[in-house]
N, C-alpha and C positions, 0 to 999 in steps of 0.2 A: 205150056209147060207142065211137065210131069214131076210129082213128089212121091219119091219111095214111103210105103206105107209098112215097111218091114218091121219096124219096130212097134208099131200098133198090133201087128199080127202075132208077133212074138208074145207080147204082154197077153192078148186075148186067150193064146194057147198056153201060157205059163212055160214057154220055151227059154232057153238061153242063147246066148250068141256061141259059146261053146259047144252046146249040143248041136245047133244047126250047123256049124262047121265041121263037126266030126261026122254027122249023117251024110251032109253033102259032100264031102271030100274036098271042102274049101279051105283056105287058110283063115284063121281068126281075124287077122287085120282086114280082111275083104269084107266078111260078114260083119264086123264092127263098123267099117265105113257106110257099109249099107243101112244100118241101125242109127249111126251118128249124123250122117249127112244126107238129108232127105233128097237133095240135088243132084247125089252122086249118081253117074249113069253106069251101072254094070252091063256087062256083056248079056245078050240074051241067053247064052248057055248057063251063065251063073244064075240068073232068075228061073230058069227051068229046074236046076237043082235044088235051089231053095224052096221053090214051089212044090217040087215032088216030095221032099222030105216033112213039109208041112202040111201035106195033102190039102192044098188049095189050089186055085186057079192063078196063072200068072198075074193075070188081072188085078187080083185081089192084093198084090204087092205093091201096086202104084194107082195113082189117082192124078186125073187131068185137071189141071186148074188153067183155065182160060187167062190170057194175057190181057192186061187193063185196056189195051188198044185194039182188042179183037171184037168184032160186032158178035151180037148174040145171037 
């Protein structure tokens, strides 16, 4: 399972949802959902836009969490 880390990245960089939405050309509601719902699955193009304006790698915007039934 993947968990979005957009909230963490925004906090680390001191950016707001509105700032990211404006700079990335995305709706406020899409960016807000990425921040508020760590299980939201945005389109790859949306992740690319957010990563571009935050000057980070797409991989920085999410983390992999193994399922409990997965073997290590």
